[in-house]
Phi, psi and omega in degrees: 000307182297325177299314182296323181295326182273343185299318181296325180291319176299317181296316179297314179298316179299314181293318179303312181294319187280326195245345184302315182300323175299313182297313179296323179296314178302311183293326177295319179298324183276328186255332180073015183222124186288327179295312178297323180295322177293320178297315176302315178303316179305315181290323178302309184286333169300319175290327176295323182294338180278347180281160180260151181303135180088352183288330183251126179279316183232099187295321180296319178295322177299312182300318180297317181293312182295316177301314182295321181291323177295319178296320178296319175301316182293320179294331180282344184285147179300322183293320179296323181292333180277339185280154174239145182290158174296144188249103182274012187302318186300315182289320182296325181293349178269359181290134187288146178287325177233173182269005180295141182229139356289160183260125179286134182305333181292340181265001183285150179296135170241113185296134174302142182303326178290326176294313178304312181299318181296322185285321191243346187237326191296325182299333180296340180282346185267148171294151180312313182292325175298316182294317179301311181300314180297308184292316179298311183283311191276330183261315183258007178052036176281130181300152181297335176293327175286321177301319182295320182293321180295314182273348184067037179228160179297155178307314180299323177294320180297318176300320180292319177301315178295319181295320177297321181295318180295322179298317181295318178295322178292319178297335179268014175063050180295139180291140180292341184280354187286322184275128184256153178301151181299325181292327177293320179295321180298317182292321180296320180294318175298319179297310182300318180293320179293320178297315185299324181269357184066032187269099180297318180294322175296322177294317178298328181289334184257353180261138174295143180306329183255017181309144175221162181200169177216138178247126179250150184239166181301148175306138181092353176291157179299326178237126185261331178204140178235107176274153174214154183218137177100144186301316183296319180290316180295318180300314181299322178292320180292323182296337181297337183275004178282112178202149181303328183275356183263129174238135181242139177225152178281158187202176173224132176229115182056041177075009182248143180290146182211162176234128177262137181248124175244138171241122186050042176067020175242125181294128179230353181202149172227129171250120177260130189250145171247122187242135177234109185070238177251020180228150173275123182255347179207143174230125178246117187240144170237125187235126177247089183278000000 
């Protein structure tokens, strides 16, 4: 009796640890606001906790559908249509272009205006259903039958919604560098999940043995740049960002995979990754402590 009573909690805790980064990331991509994304994730896992063991056949698919439906409801609300996403361009623009240290401010990345627009504004041009179809299928590689189940529309209609969304993005001169290869996204998700959990073994598995990186801080800080080299040293540095108050989501900067870090819903760090095969070979971080 007592074992059965504790089983749901164990199941929920395991799913929370394994899937929360994915759920928050998906909600962030759909809504563009970290606070709303975290609120949606909280509701998703509240609903998951109410399910019974064995009730869900494919938990990741269930989480995807529920998250997307909640985001769709949010996007359709008048309040959501008036809101604009938090703009992390300023912090991203401080990520160093090369790993040399110290880094001259003149060498810092400045995002092209089209990239900024594509990352933070273009999705606002899409109708809620178009945004759901495009992000689920083109970004998260969700099959159209699942997209159809999420939107409650036929598969053919969902294909048309995604096609229409792509056309709108293209007409707005979307930068080619925004869409990342699927393998880059997979590596980025593994890195993000390991960081979030403080999982050193997981980090070592996704980092190249000779990985190197540099963390830069705002001008005037006591420390302006910290270089590191080797998987163990880099992994130890990354694991320091594991904390209950820190939320991580994936991103793209100049066509390169990146991770945004929020503390109490305020952006404070950006990691831009260089990936070779299935390993990260370089991490360029900008941190505003």
